[in-house]
C-alpha positions as CSV (number, residue, x, y, z in Angstrom):
1,M,-9.4,7.4,15.5
2,I,-5.6,8.0,15.7
3,M,-5.0,4.3,14.9
4,K,-7.3,4.6,11.9
5,L,-5.4,7.7,10.6
6,S,-2.1,6.0,11.2
7,E,-3.3,2.9,9.2
8,I,-4.6,5.2,6.4
9,W,-1.2,7.1,6.2
10,T,0.7,3.7,6.1
11,N,-1.6,2.5,3.3
12,I,-1.0,5.6,1.3
13,L,2.8,5.3,1.8
14,D,2.7,1.7,0.7
15,F,0.6,2.5,-2.4
16,L,3.3,5.1,-3.3
17,G,6.1,2.7,-2.6
18,Q,7.3,4.9,0.2
19,A,6.5,2.6,3.2
20,W,9.1,0.8,5.2
21,W,9.4,-3.0,5.2
22,V,11.4,-5.6,7.2
23,E,13.3,-7.9,4.9
24,V,14.4,-11.3,6.4
25,L,16.7,-13.7,4.6
26,T,17.2,-17.2,5.8
27,T,19.6,-19.8,4.6
28,Q,17.6,-22.8,5.8
29,P,15.0,-22.7,4.4
30,K,16.4,-20.5,1.7
31,C,13.7,-17.8,1.7
32,T,13.1,-14.1,1.7
33,Y,10.3,-12.8,3.8
34,Y,8.8,-9.3,3.8
35,F,6.9,-7.9,6.8
36,G,5.1,-4.6,6.7
37,P,4.2,-2.1,5.7
38,F,5.3,0.6,8.3
39,A,5.1,4.3,8.2
40,G,8.7,4.7,9.6
41,A,12.0,2.8,9.8
42,G,11.9,3.0,13.6
43,E,8.6,1.3,13.8
44,A,9.8,-1.4,11.4
45,T,13.0,-1.8,13.4
46,V,11.0,-2.4,16.7
47,A,8.8,-5.0,15.1
48,M,11.7,-6.9,13.5
49,S,12.7,-8.8,16.6
50,G,9.3,-10.4,16.8
51,Y,9.6,-11.7,13.1
52,V,13.1,-13.1,13.9
53,E,11.9,-14.8,17.1
54,D,9.0,-16.5,15.1
55,L,11.4,-17.7,12.4
56,Q,13.9,-19.0,15.0
57,A,10.9,-20.9,16.7
58,E,10.3,-22.5,13.3
59,S,14.0,-23.6,13.2
60,A,15.1,-21.2,10.5
61,Q,18.8,-20.7,10.2
62,G,21.2,-18.1,8.8
63,I,18.8,-15.3,9.5
64,K,19.7,-11.8,8.2
65,T,17.6,-8.7,8.4
66,Q,17.2,-5.3,6.8
67,V,14.8,-2.4,7.0
68,K,14.2,-0.8,3.6
69,R,11.8,1.5,2.0
70,F,10.2,-0.2,-1.1
71,K,7.2,-2.2,-2.1
72,P,7.6,-5.9,-2.4
73,D,5.9,-7.9,-5.2
74,R,5.5,-10.9,-3.0
75,L,5.7,-11.4,0.8
76,T,7.5,-14.7,0.7
77,I,10.0,-15.9,-1.9
78,E,11.1,-19.4,-1.7
79,D,14.6,-19.7,-3.2
80,D,15.1,-23.5,-2.7
81,V,15.3,-25.3,-6.1
82,E,14.5,-29.0,-6.0
């Protein structure tokens, strides 16, 4: 029951644009990734290392991270122009 209430609260925050997201920028490939939503910045920060590890395992390079409160339009943005 508690997990369900937490999920509902996070969804409300996300709907209102007040949820926290992990933003990950990589230089190779040149992409922006968003992971979330999270109810709090601390929760997002704890989860961030797992996302970074996954991208490193996929050979991503130049990884920069940030936790921010907003609502992304897309979860992955590929910035490479061919």
